[in-house]
All heavy atoms as an XYZ file, in Angstrom:
1057
protein
N     123.548    156.562    153.890
C     122.441    155.648    153.681
C     121.677    156.064    152.440
O     121.321    157.213    152.279
C     121.544    155.686    154.913
C     120.356    154.831    154.794
S     119.461    154.898    156.360
C     118.123    153.931    155.936
N     121.414    155.126    151.564
C     120.674    155.379    150.332
C     119.188    155.220    150.568
O     118.746    154.268    151.190
C     121.087    154.373    149.272
C     121.902    154.999    148.174
C     122.389    153.975    147.228
N     121.298    153.545    146.359
C     121.467    152.699    145.380
N     122.636    152.154    145.172
N     120.470    152.360    144.630
N     118.408    156.172    150.080
C     116.956    156.089    150.214
C     116.410    155.325    149.022
O     116.697    155.641    147.874
C     116.335    157.498    150.279
C     114.829    157.394    150.365
C     116.894    158.270    151.441
N     115.646    154.351    149.318
C     115.042    153.536    148.268
C     113.865    154.272    147.649
O     113.100    154.934    148.339
C     114.575    152.219    148.864
O     113.760    151.534    147.962
N     113.722    154.142    146.340
C     112.584    154.741    145.650
C     111.293    154.128    146.177
O     110.278    154.795    146.325
C     112.711    154.527    144.130
C     111.459    154.997    143.413
C     113.930    155.222    143.598
N     111.346    152.874    146.515
C     110.160    152.191    147.023
C     109.672    152.810    148.324
O     108.484    152.921    148.576
C     110.464    150.718    147.224
C     109.233    149.895    147.450
C     109.583    148.474    147.601
N     109.561    148.233    149.043
C     109.714    147.067    149.597
N     109.966    146.027    148.856
N     109.647    146.914    150.881
N     110.564    153.234    149.178
C     110.182    153.829    150.447
C     109.560    155.214    150.263
O     108.805    155.671    151.105
C     111.391    153.924    151.387
C     111.965    152.580    151.839
C     113.210    152.808    152.677
C     110.934    151.802    152.622
N     109.885    155.872    149.168
C     109.338    157.201    148.906
C     108.031    157.150    148.131
O     107.373    158.167    147.963
C     110.350    158.046    148.121
C     111.653    158.355    148.848
C     112.593    159.089    147.919
C     111.388    159.167    150.103
N     107.662    155.976    147.665
C     106.447    155.851    146.869
C     105.224    156.143    147.727
O     105.144    155.756    148.881
C     106.346    154.458    146.274
N     104.303    156.853    147.143
C     103.048    157.176    147.817
C     101.903    156.670    146.965
O     102.005    156.644    145.741
C     102.908    158.690    148.003
C     103.948    159.262    148.912
C     103.786    160.755    149.042
C     104.902    161.305    149.905
N     104.955    162.739    149.897
N     100.792    156.303    147.598
C      99.646    155.861    146.798
C      99.132    156.993    145.930
O      99.145    158.149    146.345
C      98.608    155.442    147.829
C      99.102    155.916    149.140
C     100.544    156.277    149.003
N      98.723    156.650    144.742
C      98.165    157.652    143.839
C      96.748    157.266    143.472
O      96.316    156.152    143.700
C      98.990    157.757    142.540
O      98.931    156.500    141.885
C     100.413    158.160    142.817
N      96.074    158.210    142.894
C      94.690    157.975    142.488
C      94.619    157.831    140.978
O      93.836    158.478    140.317
C      93.816    159.113    142.967
N      95.464    156.999    140.438
C      95.460    156.781    139.000
C      94.122    156.195    138.593
O      93.633    155.261    139.211
C      96.596    155.836    138.576
C      97.931    156.500    138.853
C      96.465    155.439    137.112
C      99.120    155.609    138.595
N      93.535    156.768    137.583
C      92.256    156.278    137.104
C      91.069    156.925    137.790
O      89.940    156.693    137.424
N      91.318    157.745    138.796
C      90.189    158.410    139.437
C      90.043    159.806    138.869
O      90.968    160.359    138.291
C      90.354    158.462    140.948
O      91.395    159.326    141.287
N      88.875    160.392    139.079
C      88.588    161.676    138.475
C      89.200    162.836    139.229
O      89.693    163.769    138.634
C      87.066    161.885    138.380
O      86.504    161.714    139.676
C      86.456    160.896    137.415
N      89.187    162.787    140.560
C      89.688    163.928    141.307
C      90.604    163.543    142.449
O      90.927    164.373    143.280
C      88.514    164.769    141.829
C      87.645    163.994    142.783
O      87.960    162.872    143.151
N      86.547    164.593    143.201
N      91.014    162.315    142.520
C      91.897    161.884    143.578
C      91.163    161.502    144.855
O      91.763    160.947    145.759
N      89.882    161.795    144.933
C      89.129    161.480    146.133
C      88.226    160.271    145.946
O      87.928    159.556    146.886
C      88.273    162.684    146.558
C      89.053    163.953    146.886
C      88.092    165.091    147.185
C      89.975    163.723    148.065
N      87.777    160.063    144.741
C      86.892    158.941    144.449
C      87.708    157.796    143.880
O      88.664    158.011    143.154
C      85.847    159.333    143.406
C      84.879    160.387    143.856
C      83.911    160.676    142.723
C      83.014    161.842    143.048
N      82.191    162.196    141.902
N      87.316    156.548    144.192
C      88.012    155.418    143.572
C      87.667    155.338    142.090
O      86.649    155.865    141.649
C      87.464    154.210    144.331
C      86.161    154.662    144.889
C      86.269    156.144    145.115
N      88.528    154.692    141.358
C      88.276    154.504    139.930
C      87.013    153.680    139.754
O      86.748    152.772    140.537
C      89.455    153.802    139.281
N      86.186    153.996    138.748
C      84.956    153.235    138.547
C      85.270    151.789    138.185
O      86.248    151.505    137.507
C      84.263    153.960    137.394
C      85.315    154.775    136.744
C      86.370    155.043    137.772
N      84.433    150.895    138.670
C      84.614    149.488    138.373
C      84.106    149.183    136.973
O      83.203    149.845    136.477
C      83.837    148.645    139.380
C      84.262    148.781    140.830
C      83.320    148.002    141.727
C      85.687    148.320    141.024
N      84.697    148.177    136.373
C      84.235    147.756    135.056
C      82.826    147.193    135.183
O      82.472    146.591    136.190
C      85.175    146.698    134.497
N      82.025    147.425    134.166
C      80.655    146.918    134.188
C      80.637    145.401    134.024
O      81.369    144.850    133.212
C      79.846    147.540    133.054
C      79.421    148.975    133.230
C      78.680    149.460    131.993
C      78.550    149.144    134.447
N      79.791    144.783    134.815
C      79.589    143.345    134.661
C      78.700    143.096    133.454
O      77.809    143.899    133.152
C      78.898    142.782    135.901
C      79.708    142.713    137.176
C      78.819    142.294    138.343
C      80.863    141.749    137.025
N      78.889    141.981    132.773
C      77.959    141.621    131.697
C      76.567    141.369    132.282
O      76.421    141.125    133.482
C      78.559    140.336    131.125
C      79.981    140.332    131.575
C      80.017    141.078    132.872
N      75.524    141.420    131.449
C      74.158    141.322    131.948
C      73.845    140.095    132.810
O      73.259    140.232    133.879
C      73.308    141.312    130.674
C      74.142    141.982    129.651
C      75.561    141.666    130.005
N      74.229    138.913    132.389
C      73.856    137.701    133.131
C      74.586    137.612    134.477
O      73.938    137.358    135.499
C      74.072    136.425    132.276
C      73.203    136.481    131.015
C      73.786    135.166    133.094
C      71.707    136.609    131.259
N      75.908    137.826    134.538
C      76.547    137.827    135.862
C      75.996    138.911    136.791
O      75.860    138.688    137.999
C      78.033    138.071    135.549
C      78.204    137.554    134.164
C      76.907    137.862    133.464
N      75.641    140.056    136.247
C      75.052    141.115    137.060
C      73.681    140.681    137.579
O      73.346    140.894    138.747
C      74.937    142.416    136.264
C      74.320    143.601    136.998
C      75.094    143.934    138.270
C      74.264    144.812    136.080
N      72.898    140.062    136.729
C      71.576    139.542    137.118
C      71.716    138.565    138.288
O      71.001    138.651    139.282
C      70.954    138.864    135.896
C      69.593    138.263    136.094
C      68.463    139.067    136.130
C      69.434    136.884    136.218
C      67.196    138.503    136.284
C      68.182    136.319    136.371
C      67.071    137.135    136.403
O      65.823    136.587    136.562
N      72.657    137.655    138.178
C      72.888    136.675    139.247
C      73.347    137.368    140.528
O      72.929    137.001    141.626
C      73.918    135.645    138.798
C      73.396    134.726    137.719
C      74.459    133.735    137.297
N      73.962    132.906    136.213
C      74.708    132.481    135.191
N      75.985    132.809    135.120
N      74.177    131.740    134.255
N      74.219    138.359    140.384
C      74.706    139.100    141.548
C      73.554    139.809    142.260
O      73.480    139.832    143.487
C      75.754    140.115    141.110
C      76.281    140.972    142.235
C      77.291    141.977    141.732
N      77.691    142.880    142.790
C      78.504    143.900    142.602
N      79.019    144.139    141.408
N      78.818    144.698    143.601
N      72.651    140.394    141.488
C      71.499    141.089    142.067
C      70.621    140.127    142.860
O      70.219    140.422    143.995
C      70.678    141.764    140.958
C      71.346    142.953    140.275
C      70.649    143.264    138.958
C      71.368    144.156    141.188
N      70.326    138.979    142.275
C      69.478    138.002    142.967
C      70.169    137.462    144.224
O      69.529    137.272    145.257
C      69.089    136.867    142.022
C      68.206    137.276    140.839
C      67.936    136.084    139.924
C      66.913    137.907    141.294
N      71.488    137.247    144.153
C      72.227    136.796    145.344
C      72.216    137.872    146.432
O      72.069    137.565    147.617
C      73.675    136.452    144.980
C      73.872    135.048    144.457
C      75.343    134.654    144.418
N      76.172    135.579    143.664
C      76.421    135.485    142.355
N      75.908    134.507    141.655
N      77.192    136.358    141.760
N      72.365    139.132    146.032
C      72.348    140.228    147.007
C      70.984    140.306    147.685
O      70.899    140.503    148.906
C      72.687    141.559    146.327
N      69.926    140.137    146.920
C      68.589    140.134    147.519
C      68.447    138.975    148.501
O      67.908    139.145    149.597
C      67.519    140.021    146.430
C      67.229    141.315    145.759
N      66.202    141.443    144.847
C      67.803    142.540    145.850
C      66.168    142.694    144.415
N      67.142    143.369    145.004
N      68.919    137.804    148.099
C      68.802    136.619    148.958
C      69.570    136.815    150.268
O      69.111    136.426    151.340
C      69.318    135.392    148.213
C      69.123    134.093    148.954
C      69.473    132.871    148.114
N      70.831    132.898    147.608
C      71.151    132.886    146.310
N      70.220    132.855    145.384
N      72.398    132.895    145.928
N      70.709    137.477    150.187
C      71.566    137.617    151.358
C      71.191    138.803    152.252
O      71.302    138.714    153.476
C      73.016    137.771    150.895
C      74.029    137.761    152.016
C      75.434    137.724    151.473
C      76.441    137.696    152.623
N      77.808    137.649    152.140
N      70.728    139.914    151.673
C      70.589    141.149    152.441
C      69.159    141.633    152.681
O      68.958    142.551    153.468
C      71.376    142.279    151.767
C      72.854    142.006    151.710
C      73.464    141.611    150.523
C      73.652    142.126    152.847
C      74.822    141.360    150.462
C      75.009    141.876    152.790
C      75.588    141.493    151.599
O      76.929    141.236    151.552
N      68.176    141.067    151.989
C      66.808    141.567    152.137
C      65.937    140.565    152.883
O      66.158    139.354    152.812
C      66.187    141.849    150.759
C      66.866    142.901    149.892
C      66.101    143.066    148.592
C      66.993    144.231    150.619
N      64.913    141.106    153.566
C      63.964    140.204    154.214
C      63.079    139.572    153.131
O      63.059    140.042    151.994
C      63.140    140.936    155.287
C      62.286    142.047    154.724
O      61.545    141.797    153.748
O      62.337    143.169    155.254
N      62.369    138.499    153.453
C      61.645    137.737    152.415
C      60.656    138.560    151.580
O      60.592    138.384    150.365
C      60.913    136.660    153.218
C      61.754    136.469    154.429
C      62.320    137.815    154.753
N      59.882    139.462    152.205
C      58.921    140.238    151.417
C      59.620    141.200    150.463
O      59.233    141.332    149.302
C      57.970    141.029    152.325
C      56.948    140.179    153.005
C      57.246    140.019    154.484
O      58.173    140.611    155.016
N      56.449    139.210    155.153
N      60.660    141.864    150.947
C      61.397    142.793    150.085
C      62.117    142.033    148.981
O      62.211    142.501    147.856
C      62.376    143.620    150.905
C      61.676    144.603    151.826
S      62.833    145.559    152.788
C      63.402    146.720    151.569
N      62.606    140.860    149.324
C      63.290    140.036    148.325
C      62.328    139.641    147.209
O      62.669    139.737    146.025
C      63.867    138.787    148.994
C      64.499    137.859    148.004
C      64.965    136.586    148.647
N      65.391    135.654    147.607
C      65.562    134.383    147.793
N      65.372    133.853    148.979
N      65.917    133.610    146.798
N      61.134    139.212    147.576
C      60.144    138.814    146.572
C      59.821    139.972    145.638
O      59.838    139.821    144.411
C      58.875    138.312    147.266
C      57.754    137.843    146.359
C      58.189    136.620    145.569
C      56.518    137.529    147.175
N      59.563    141.133    146.209
C      59.252    142.314    145.407
C      60.434    142.699    144.520
O      60.284    142.947    143.320
C      58.877    143.477    146.336
C      58.493    144.781    145.691
C      57.211    144.627    144.880
C      58.309    145.852    146.759
N      61.631    142.712    145.107
C      62.827    143.082    144.352
C      63.154    142.112    143.240
O      63.505    142.516    142.130
N      63.053    140.818    143.531
C      63.350    139.807    142.513
C      62.398    139.923    141.327
O      62.824    139.858    140.171
C      63.267    138.396    143.100
C      64.434    138.054    144.018
O      65.369    138.872    144.135
O      64.388    136.970    144.628
N      61.111    140.103    141.612
C      60.137    140.242    140.526
C      60.428    141.494    139.687
O      60.313    141.476    138.465
C      58.713    140.290    141.073
C      58.219    138.954    141.574
C      58.268    137.866    140.513
O      57.850    138.115    139.363
O      58.729    136.757    140.827
N      60.817    142.569    140.360
C      61.115    143.808    139.632
C      62.344    143.631    138.738
O      62.333    144.026    137.570
C      61.320    144.962    140.611
C      61.438    146.288    139.928
C      60.333    146.894    139.347
C      62.668    146.922    139.817
C      60.440    148.100    138.688
C      62.782    148.132    139.162
C      61.675    148.714    138.600
O      61.789    149.908    137.945
N      63.395    143.024    139.273
C      64.608    142.787    138.477
C      64.278    141.918    137.266
O      64.685    142.219    136.140
C      65.700    142.121    139.329
C      66.259    143.119    140.341
C      66.826    141.571    138.456
C      67.165    142.491    141.376
N      63.529    140.843    137.487
C      63.182    139.940    136.391
C      62.390    140.655    135.311
O      62.659    140.492    134.117
C      62.400    138.743    136.922
C      63.248    137.806    137.751
C      62.422    136.722    138.407
C      63.273    135.876    139.338
N      62.478    134.863    140.039
N      61.422    141.485    135.718
C      60.612    142.182    134.710
C      61.444    143.228    133.964
O      61.283    143.407    132.754
C      59.376    142.825    135.347
O      59.723    143.938    136.131
N      62.354    143.905    134.666
C      63.203    144.898    133.994
C      64.145    144.228    133.002
O      64.347    144.726    131.898
C      64.012    145.692    135.031
C      63.212    146.762    135.734
C      62.727    147.831    134.775
O      63.557    148.541    134.174
O      61.506    147.969    134.625
N      64.733    143.127    133.402
C      65.619    142.413    132.482
C      64.837    141.903    131.267
O      65.318    141.978    130.133
C      66.328    141.252    133.198
C      67.718    141.616    133.658
C      67.917    142.373    134.807
C      68.838    141.215    132.939
C      69.196    142.705    135.227
C      70.118    141.540    133.350
C      70.290    142.287    134.502
O      71.555    142.618    134.907
N      63.614    141.387    131.496
C      62.797    140.925    130.368
C      62.462    142.066    129.421
O      62.534    141.919    128.208
C      61.501    140.301    130.874
C      61.579    138.814    131.084
C      60.202    138.240    131.248
N      59.797    137.634    132.409
C      59.713    137.995    133.716
N      59.921    138.895    134.112
N      59.360    137.404    134.698
N      62.082    143.214    129.986
C      61.669    144.333    129.130
C      62.847    144.972    128.393
O      62.649    145.649    127.391
C      60.917    145.386    129.947
O      61.768    146.015    130.871
N      64.062    144.755    128.868
C      65.239    145.320    128.198
C      66.026    144.276    127.407
O      67.121    144.553    126.932
C      66.161    145.983    129.231
C      65.617    147.252    129.782
N      64.695    147.276    130.800
C      65.829    148.534    129.433
C      64.385    148.527    131.069
N      65.050    149.312    130.258
N      65.458    143.116    127.253
C      66.150    142.013    126.580
C      66.563    142.357    125.150
O      67.642    141.976    124.698
C      65.239    140.785    126.571
C      65.872    139.553    125.985
C      64.949    138.376    126.001
N      64.302    138.261    127.312
C      63.276    137.489    127.571
N      62.755    136.757    126.622
N      62.747    137.439    128.767
N      65.724    143.079    124.434
C      65.982    143.337    123.016
C      66.507    144.740    122.729
O      66.504    145.172    121.579
C      64.707    143.083    122.208
C      64.274    141.632    122.294
O      65.107    140.732    122.284
N      62.974    141.408    122.419
N      66.969    145.446    123.741
C      67.519    146.790    123.541
C      68.840    146.668    122.793
O      69.687    145.840    123.130
C      67.726    147.505    124.899
C      68.479    148.799    124.716
C      66.389    147.754    125.563
N      69.015    147.510    121.769
C      70.241    147.460    120.977
C      71.063    148.742    121.076
O      72.216    148.755    120.673
C      69.896    147.170    119.517
C      69.303    145.785    119.336
C      69.002    145.458    117.882
O      69.494    146.178    116.993
O      68.281    144.481    117.657
N      70.487    149.811    121.612
C      71.206    151.071    121.744
C      72.292    150.935    122.818
O      71.982    150.694    123.986
C      70.221    152.180    122.131
C      70.867    153.547    122.205
O      72.053    153.676    122.485
N      70.069    154.566    121.958
N      73.572    151.083    122.446
C      74.659    150.897    123.415
C      74.563    151.834    124.627
O      74.900    151.436    125.732
C      75.927    151.183    122.610
C      75.539    151.089    121.187
C      74.080    151.378    121.108
N      74.091    153.043    124.426
C      73.972    153.991    125.536
C      72.926    153.517    126.540
O      73.106    153.645    127.747
C      73.628    155.386    125.028
C      74.740    156.020    124.213
S      76.302    156.119    125.097
C      75.904    157.330    126.334
N      71.821    152.973    126.046
C      70.790    152.450    126.939
C      71.300    151.238    127.705
O      71.019    151.078    128.896
C      69.529    152.077    126.159
C      68.780    153.273    125.661
N      67.681    153.159    124.855
C      68.957    154.604    125.853
C      67.222    154.361    124.559
N      67.986    155.251    125.156
N      72.041    150.388    127.012
C      72.583    149.193    127.655
C      73.567    149.578    128.759
O      73.498    149.060    129.871
C      73.253    148.266    126.616
C      72.198    147.729    125.635
C      74.011    147.127    127.294
C      72.772    147.035    124.422
N      74.459    150.506    128.465
C      75.438    150.941    129.458
C      74.743    151.598    130.644
O      75.070    151.326    131.797
C      76.477    151.885    128.818
C      77.375    151.091    127.868
C      77.314    152.587    129.889
C      78.291    151.936    127.019
N      73.752    152.442    130.371
C      73.003    153.073    131.454
C      72.275    152.063    132.317
O      72.290    152.147    133.546
N      71.656    151.093    131.675
C      70.929    150.039    132.376
C      71.871    149.257    133.288
O      71.617    149.084    134.490
C      70.284    149.103    131.344
C      69.510    147.959    131.925
C      68.204    148.128    132.343
C      70.087    146.702    132.039
C      67.474    147.062    132.872
C      69.370    145.633    132.564
C      68.063    145.817    132.986
N      72.998    148.798    132.739
C      73.942    148.005    133.520
C      74.593    148.825    134.629
O      74.800    148.327    135.739
C      75.012    147.406    132.600
C      74.518    146.391    131.572
C      75.654    145.962    130.651
C      73.888    145.191    132.255
N      74.890    150.088    134.348
C      75.514    150.956    135.349
C      74.594    151.144    136.545
O      75.029    151.005    137.701
C      75.859    152.332    134.735
O      76.764    152.135    133.647
C      76.485    153.257    135.758
N      73.342    151.463    136.289
C      72.399    151.691    137.393
C      72.171    150.421    138.208
O      72.137    150.470    139.437
C      71.067    152.222    136.858
C      71.151    153.643    136.336
C      71.578    154.649    137.388
O      71.130    154.552    138.553
O      72.362    155.550    137.058
N      72.042    149.282    137.548
C      71.830    148.041    138.291
C      73.076    147.648    139.072
O      72.988    147.098    140.172
C      71.378    146.917    137.364
C      69.914    146.976    137.074
C      69.330    147.270    135.875
C      68.836    146.777    137.996
N      67.961    147.256    135.994
C      67.627    146.952    137.297
C      68.773    146.454    139.340
C      66.380    146.819    137.893
C      67.529    146.327    139.950
C      66.348    146.511    139.227
N      74.255    147.926    138.522
C      75.482    147.603    139.259
C      75.621    148.505    140.488
O      76.012    148.036    141.558
C      76.702    147.739    138.350
C      77.968    147.211    138.994
C      79.037    146.878    137.989
O      78.749    146.367    136.912
N      80.269    147.151    138.331
N      75.280    149.773    140.368
C      75.319    150.668    141.527
C      74.294    150.220    142.569
O      74.560    150.266    143.771
C      75.069    152.123    141.103
C      76.237    152.713    140.350
S      76.158    154.479    139.964
C      74.467    154.848    139.779
N      73.131    149.770    142.111
C      72.112    149.249    143.010
C      72.651    148.044    143.784
O      72.488    147.940    145.005
C      70.862    148.872    142.213
C      69.835    148.100    142.993
C      68.970    148.755    143.870
C      69.727    146.725    142.874
C      68.026    148.041    144.597
C      68.789    146.006    143.588
C      67.941    146.667    144.456
O      67.016    145.963    145.171
N      73.312    147.128    143.082
C      73.878    145.937    143.731
C      74.904    146.345    144.791
O      74.923    145.799    145.900
C      74.519    145.010    142.701
N      75.740    147.318    144.464
C      76.739    147.786    145.428
C      76.074    148.405    146.650
O      76.530    148.198    147.774
C      77.686    148.789    144.771
C      78.592    148.152    143.739
C      79.319    149.164    142.870
O      78.976    150.343    142.849
N      80.318    148.706    142.135
N      74.998    149.145    146.439
C      74.276    149.747    147.564
C      73.644    148.680    148.448
O      73.691    148.768    149.678
C      73.198    150.710    147.074
C      73.768    152.004    146.565
O      74.893    152.366    146.871
N      73.002    152.705    145.765
N      73.039    147.669    147.838
C      72.415    146.589    148.606
C      73.483    145.851    149.422
O      73.317    145.607    150.614
C      71.667    145.596    147.685
C      70.449    146.266    147.058
C      71.269    144.333    148.440
C      69.319    146.540    148.003
N      74.580    145.524    148.768
C      75.642    144.775    149.450
C      76.301    145.596    150.551
O      76.748    145.046    151.554
C      76.685    144.304    148.432
C      76.136    143.280    147.470
C      76.973    143.073    146.225
O      77.891    143.869    145.967
O      76.681    142.115    145.496
N      76.352    146.906    150.379
C      76.975    147.765    151.380
C      76.013    148.254    152.448
O      76.417    148.892    153.412
N      74.722    147.992    152.268
C      73.723    148.413    153.243
C      73.455    149.905    153.237
O      72.797    150.429    154.121
N      73.943    150.617    152.207
C      73.793    152.072    152.188
C      72.485    152.536    151.557
O      72.254    153.717    151.409
C      74.969    152.706    151.438
O      74.977    152.287    150.094
N      71.622    151.613    151.204
C      70.377    151.968    150.513
C      69.269    152.340    151.467
O      68.325    153.020    151.084
C      69.931    150.801    149.637
C      69.655    149.568    150.430
C      70.552    148.646    150.848
C      68.395    149.139    150.933
N      69.937    147.663    151.563
C      68.597    147.945    151.641
C      67.102    149.647    150.856
C      67.577    147.257    152.266
C      66.082    148.951    151.475
C      66.316    147.777    152.162
N      69.327    151.910    152.701
C      68.228    152.141    153.637
C      68.105    153.627    153.955
O      69.065    154.265    154.361
C      68.437    151.345    154.915
C      68.343    149.864    154.685
C      68.516    149.085    155.962
C      68.423    147.594    155.666
N      68.576    146.791    156.855
N      66.912    154.148    153.726
C      66.637    155.550    154.020
C      67.163    156.517    152.976
O      67.009    157.727    153.114
N      67.774    156.000    151.923
C      68.331    156.863    150.885
C      67.224    157.373    149.977
O      66.281    156.664    149.664
C      69.351    156.069    150.060
C      70.090    156.909    149.053
C      71.157    156.103    148.329
O      71.796    155.258    148.960
O      71.306    156.327    147.117
N      67.330    158.621    149.568
C      66.350    159.215    148.660
C      66.900    159.211    147.238
O      68.104    159.263    147.034
C      66.037    160.637    149.097
C      65.397    160.704    150.464
C      64.860    162.089    150.742
C      64.301    162.203    152.122
N      63.051    161.556    152.354
N      65.996    159.166    146.285
C      66.394    159.185    144.877
C      66.836    160.589    144.517
O      66.190    161.578    144.865
C      65.226    158.745    143.973
C      64.835    157.310    144.291
C      65.608    158.875    142.503
C      63.631    156.841    143.525
N      67.927    160.673    143.789
C      68.470    161.942    143.340
C      67.465    162.639    142.418
O      66.922    162.021    141.502
C      69.782    161.679    142.599
C      70.443    162.942    142.091
O      70.375    163.967    142.795
O      71.039    162.879    140.996
N      67.203    163.926    142.656
C      66.241    164.676    141.860
C      66.631    164.687    140.380
O      65.780    164.635    139.503
C      66.106    166.105    142.381
C      65.050    166.895    141.629
C      64.778    168.222    142.266
C      63.800    169.093    141.542
N      63.170    168.668    140.350
N      67.925    164.720    140.099
C      68.389    164.692    138.714
C      67.964    163.434    137.982
O      67.605    163.469    136.809
N      67.963    162.313    138.688
C      67.528    161.053    138.075
C      66.031    161.069    137.831
O      65.560    160.585    136.806
C      67.900    159.867    138.958
C      69.367    159.543    138.931
C      69.677    158.305    139.720
C      71.173    158.033    139.682
N      71.526    156.856    140.452
N      65.278    161.618    138.765
C      63.827    161.698    138.595
C      63.485    162.593    137.401
O      62.610    162.268    136.607
C      63.149    162.199    139.882
C      63.281    161.135    140.971
C      61.690    162.545    139.642
C      62.758    161.536    142.318
N      64.203    163.696    137.263
C      63.960    164.616    136.142
C      64.226    163.962    134.792
O      63.613    164.331    133.792
C      64.823    165.871    136.284
C      64.406    166.745    137.463
O      63.258    166.589    137.942
O      65.229    167.568    137.909
N      65.127    162.994    134.742
C      65.468    162.318    133.485
C      64.532    161.160    133.154
O      64.579    160.627    132.058
C      66.902    161.780    133.555
C      67.960    162.863    133.567
C      69.330    162.249    133.651
C      70.407    163.306    133.734
N      71.750    162.710    133.860
N      63.664    160.776    134.095
C      62.792    159.624    133.874
C      61.664    159.949    132.910
O      61.143    161.051    132.903
C      62.193    159.150    135.201
C      63.166    158.475    136.113
S      62.308    157.906    137.599
C      63.647    157.103    138.434
N      61.291    158.941    132.134
C      60.143    159.075    131.243
C      58.863    158.947    132.064
O      58.894    158.549    133.233
C      60.180    157.975    130.177
O      59.936    156.710    130.784
N      57.730    159.264    131.443
C      56.446    159.120    132.127
C      56.208    157.673    132.543
O      55.681    157.400    133.622
C      55.296    159.600    131.230
C      55.305    161.112    131.046
O      55.930    161.817    131.874
O      54.685    161.587    130.081
N      56.607    156.732    131.691
C      56.442    155.309    132.006
C      57.289    154.932    133.228
O      56.825    154.218    134.117
C      56.830    154.453    130.815
C      56.647    152.965    131.079
C      57.102    152.102    129.911
O      57.671    152.598    128.947
N      56.848    150.815    130.002
N      58.520    155.425    133.286
C      59.378    155.124    134.426
C      58.828    155.732    135.710
O      58.870    155.108    136.768
C      60.797    155.632    134.169
C      61.526    154.848    133.104
C      62.819    155.508    132.686
O      62.909    156.731    132.597
N      63.831    154.697    132.424
N      58.300    156.944    135.614
C      57.700    157.576    136.790
C      56.489    156.778    137.265
O      56.268    156.620    138.470
C      57.311    159.025    136.488
C      58.482    159.994    136.315
C      57.992    161.346    135.805
C      59.256    160.156    137.613
N      55.714    156.259    136.312
C      54.572    155.420    136.668
C      55.015    154.151    137.373
O      54.404    153.734    138.359
N      56.085    153.537    136.881
C      56.614    152.333    137.528
C      57.106    152.646    138.935
O      56.884    151.863    139.869
C      57.770    151.752    136.715
C      57.361    151.066    135.439
C      58.565    150.577    134.670
O      59.627    151.191    134.664
N      58.403    149.435    134.009
N      57.759    153.770    139.086
C      58.256    154.173    140.401
C      57.102    154.391    141.372
O      57.160    153.974    142.532
C      59.108    155.438    140.268
C      59.842    155.909    141.505
C      60.835    154.851    141.977
C      60.580    157.208    141.210
N      56.046    155.009    140.872
C      54.864    155.244    141.701
C      54.219    153.915    142.114
O      53.850    153.731    143.274
C      53.861    156.126    140.948
C      52.629    156.443    141.756
C      52.694    157.333    142.837
C      51.413    155.865    141.455
C      51.569    157.625    143.582
C      50.272    156.146    142.203
C      50.358    157.030    143.261
O      49.243    157.315    144.012
N      54.116    152.974    141.162
C      53.553    151.661    141.477
C      54.415    150.933    142.500
O      53.893    150.275    143.403
C      53.433    150.818    140.203
C      52.341    151.290    139.265
C      52.341    150.546    137.940
O      53.079    149.534    137.814
O      51.609    150.963    137.037
N      55.720    151.049    142.376
C      56.628    150.433    143.335
C      56.423    151.042    144.726
O      56.350    150.327    145.724
C      58.072    150.604    142.886
C      59.154    150.022    143.782
C      58.994    148.511    143.913
C      60.533    150.357    143.236
N      56.304    152.359    144.784
C      56.068    153.034    146.055
C      54.766    152.559    146.688
O      54.706    152.280    147.886
C      56.022    154.548    145.859
C      55.813    155.322    147.150
S      55.482    157.068    146.889
C      53.828    157.000    146.206
N      53.710    152.441    145.872
C      52.425    151.977    146.388
C      52.519    150.542    146.921
O      51.951    150.225    147.962
C      51.350    152.052    145.299
C      50.887    153.455    145.006
C      49.794    153.460    143.953
O      49.862    152.738    142.959
N      48.784    154.285    144.176
N      53.234    149.674    146.209
C      53.379    148.283    146.653
C      54.128    148.216    147.981
O      53.762    147.441    148.868
C      54.115    147.470    145.586
N      55.148    149.045    148.125
C      55.910    149.067    149.379
C      55.036    149.577    150.517
O      55.034    149.010    151.616
C      57.185    149.925    149.223
C      58.162    149.228    148.275
C      57.838    150.195    150.582
C      59.322    150.092    147.841
N      54.282    150.643    150.258
C      53.414    151.187    151.298
C      52.314    150.196    151.670
O      51.977    150.046    152.848
C      52.804    152.516    150.848
C      53.816    153.636    150.812
C      53.237    154.937    150.283
O      52.211    154.957    149.614
N      53.924    156.029    150.581
N      51.762    149.508    150.690
C      50.725    148.515    150.960
C      51.285    147.388    151.818
O      50.661    146.956    152.786
C      50.179    147.957    149.641
C      49.117    146.897    149.827
C      48.648    146.366    148.487
C      47.654    145.237    148.702
N      47.333    144.551    147.456
N      52.478    146.922    151.480
C      53.116    145.850    152.242
C      53.404    146.312    153.669
O      53.170    145.564    154.617
C      54.426    145.406    151.563
C      55.060    144.214    152.227
C      54.213    142.968    152.109
O      53.680    142.677    151.053
N      54.078    142.236    153.183
N      53.863    147.539    153.839
C      54.146    148.063    155.168
C      52.865    148.165    155.985
O      52.852    147.863    157.182
C      54.831    149.418    155.065
N      51.781    148.564    155.337
C      50.492    148.686    156.023
C      49.992    147.309    156.463
O      49.488    147.134    157.569
C      49.483    149.366    155.127
C      48.132    149.558    155.749
N      47.939    150.439    156.783
C      46.942    148.958    155.512
C      46.650    150.370    157.151
N      46.034    149.482    156.386
N      50.138    146.297    155.591
C      49.707    144.942    155.907
C      50.544    144.337    157.027
O      50.055    143.527    157.803
C      49.781    144.054    154.665
C      48.720    144.389    153.636
C      48.913    143.621    152.333
O      49.873    142.829    152.218
O      48.083    143.817    151.423
N      51.804    144.762    157.119
C      52.690    144.238    158.162
C      52.506    144.974    159.490
O      53.245    144.698    160.431
C      54.151    144.341    157.723
C      54.482    143.375    156.597
O      53.709    142.424    156.381
O      55.506    143.570    155.933
N      51.587    145.930    159.512
C      51.335    146.651    160.760
C      52.069    147.977    160.867
O      51.989    148.642    161.876
N      52.786    148.365    159.800
C      53.451    149.668    159.796
C      52.459    150.754    159.496
O      51.282    150.511    159.244
N      52.928    151.986    159.499
C      52.032    153.097    159.231
C      51.968    153.455    157.755
O      51.255    154.374    157.378
C      52.415    154.321    160.075
C      53.810    154.841    159.760
O      54.460    154.390    158.806
N      54.268    155.775    160.557
N      52.763    152.811    156.896
C      52.664    153.023    155.457
C      53.380    154.251    154.952
O      53.289    154.587    153.792
N      54.093    154.991    155.804
C      54.821    156.158    155.290
C      56.256    156.132    155.642
O      56.735    155.431    156.404
C      54.241    157.472    155.769
O      53.535    157.413    156.948
């Protein structure tokens, strides 16, 4: 009996870094990614979180509209695409921000993060939560 090469074939991790992680997905262009983010909010978030998230996405896209540095553009799209994947997969709830990312943030970004935290806590307090 002849053994077929096809029967001996095993899955490989071509394109992955260590064989354990899947190959990274290609980045979506800005407008399709923007639409994907808004659809993910509409499908997976409650109305108050959706409103807050949609406004934040819109303001971030507006403020980065004229960025020309390719590294900034790639970083921007990469982070938003990972965010979309987290929202769609439901893995964002209770997740903490990586300390390495916080260390790389500018003072302005840290201020925005703080304002976002305050808005979330205020909304939780108004909804009858304990705010923490």
